[in-house]
N, C-alpha and C positions, 0 to 999 in steps of 0.2 A: 632688211636686217635679219629676218628669220630664215629665209630660204636656204642660205648657205649652211649655217650651223645645224639646223634641224633636218637638213637633207643629207648629212654626211655622217660618217663614223657610226657609233653604236645606235644613235637615235635614227639615223637614216636607214640603217639595216633593219631596225625593228619595224619601221614603217613599210619597207619593202616586203618583209615577211608577213605583213598583215596583222602584227601584234597590237598595233594602235593606229589611230588616225590623228593627224594634226591639221587643223583648219585655221587659216589666218583670215580674220575679218578686219577690214579697215573701217573704223567708225567714221572716217571722213566721208565715206560713201553714203552715209545716212544723214548728212547735214541737209537742212532744209532751206538754207539761204543761198543766194545766187553765187556767192564767192566760195562756197563750201567751207566756210570757217567752222571750227569746232571749239574755239576758245574766245574769251572776252575778258575785259578788264574787271577786277573785283569791285563789288560794291563797297563803298567806304574808303576807296583809294588803296594804294599800295603798289609795290613793284610787281612786274610780271603779268602773266595772263593765266586764267583758270579754264580748265576744260568745262564746257557747258554740259548740263545734264541731258538735253534732248538727243544728241547723237549717240551717247552711251546707252541710254535707255532703249532707243530704237535698235541699235546694233545688237544689244543683248537679247531683245525680243526675237530678232532674226536668228540668232544662234540657238535660242531655245526651241524655236519652231523647227529648225533643221534637225536638232537632236531628237525632238519628239517624233519626227518622221522616220527616224532610225530606231525608234523604240527605246531611246535613252532619256533618263530623267534630267532635271536641271543640274543636279550635282553642285559642287562647290564653285562659288564665284570668288575669285581671288583678286584683291587689289594690291598692287605693288606700291608701298608707301613707306617712307622713312619712319613713320610712327607705328608701323605694324610690328608684330612679334617677330623675333629673330628666327630666321629659317635655319634649321639644322637637320642632321640625319634622322632624328626621331620624327620630325615633321614630314620629311620625305617619305618615310615608311608609312605614315598615316595616309598621305596623299596617294601613294601607290595602290592603296586598296579601294580608291574611288573609281567609279565607272566613267565619270565625266568631270573634267576640270575646265573652267574658263578663266583666263588671266586678262585682267584689264590693265593696260599699260599706258600711263600718262607720259607726256613729253613736254610739259610746260611747268609753270610755277606750282601748280597743284590742281585740285579737283573742286568743283562745286560740291559742297557738303552733302547735297541731296543724292549724289551718285552712290554714296555709301549705303543707301537703303537697299541697293541691289546686292550688296556684298555679304558673303558668309564669313570670309577670313581676310585679314590684312597681314601682309608679310613684308619684312625688310631683310636685306642681306647682312646688315650691320650698321654701325654708327658712322655712316658716311653718306653723302648725297651724290647721286648720278644724274645724268642729263635726262634720262627717261626710264621707264619701266621695262623696256625691251630686253636689256641685258639681264636683269634679275629674273625675268620670266624664263629666258633661255637656260639660265643656270638651274632654276628650279625644275624645269622640264627634264633637263639632262639627268639631274640627280634622282628624279622620281622614276623616269622611264627605265633606267638601268636596274631598278628593283623588280620590274615586272617579270613574271615567269617566262623563260625562253629567250629573254633579251641577251643575256650574257651567255657565252658558250659554256662556261664552267659554273654549275649551280652553286659552288662554294665561293665564287668570286665576291659577290655582294656581301654575304654575311661576314666575310673576313676583312672587309674594308675597315679603314680607320673610322672610329665613332660608332659603327654598327654594333660592336661588341662592348662599347663603353670605354674602349682603350684605343690608343693609336696602334697602327699596324706594325708588326715586327719587321726587322730588316730582311730583305730578300736578295738573293744572288742568282746569277746564271753563269753559263760557261764563258770563259775558261775558269777552271778552279783556281788557277794561279795566273793573275794578270800583273805582269811586271813586278813580281814580288809581293803583291797584295793577294793574300790567300783567303779563300772561302773558309769559314769556320769548319773544323773537322767533323763536327757532329752532323752537319747537313749532308755530308757525303758518306756517312757511316752506314746508311741503310737501316739504322735502328729507329723506327718510326716513333716509338714511345719517347726516346730521348729527344728526337727532333721536335715532337709536340711540346715537351717540357721546355726546351730551349726557346721555342717560339713564344710560349706564354711568358716566360721570364723576360725575354727581350722586349716584348710588347709592354709589359709592366715597367721595364726600365725606361723605355722611351717616353711613356706617359708620365712616369714619376719625375723625369728630368724636365720635360717640355710642357706638359699640361697636367700637373698634379691635381688640379681642380676636377678633372674628369674621373678620378678614381673614386668609385662608390664601394666602400668596404662591405656593405651589406650584399652586394652583388657578386663579390669575389668568392670563389670556392675555397675550401680549406687549403688545397694545394697552392692556389694563387696567393693566398695570404702568407704562406710559408715562403714562396718565391719572392714576394714583395719585401718580406723581412730581410731576405738575403740581399736583395738589390739595395736596400737602404744601407746595410752594413758595408757593402762593397763600394757604394758611391761615397759614403762618408770616409772610408779609408783612402779613396782616390783623391780626396781634396788636398 
């Protein structure tokens, strides 16, 4: 599941550039029973199977040993779990500052509770349940890796993304300037960078105000943004 998404596009190019290493460890390889099982029925009964602690403990010891050989510390150990805190852009920015991350991905009903002794952080993508932790791990890796220095071609790309600034991203356009009668806003082809910047700030505020007003933190807005937001509110009320 991991080799395709993590070997392609932005993440794959970052690996090729030597900006990071991604190592996949199959904890089934550390099973000590003859059938290589890594799960068992829960004590007390119940549906489904639980991941056993032994393969996870031994697999993580292996990961830590390999990291130590490269002079890297243990770092954060992340468990993908529906009960974890919700992953967002702010969390991605925090993780991007770490030297080493280990993601534990389950694929069964759940985990033996003792596995959580190994964990520094638990994350969830949202209030829904997936078959396993592989997809959330890949999403988190992609979101985090693109924030590393040198990964994106334009150093302004990541800071301008939706959520990084606390606002949704402003609308963007490319050529042609007139596509079947649908024209690019005049200000964007005016060459006046000050007006373009104000337009972008205002439209970012407008999109956030309409779609995600909960994201607007008035304490973080500049005085200019507060004036722009007031204009947006008036304009949107008049458009109703």
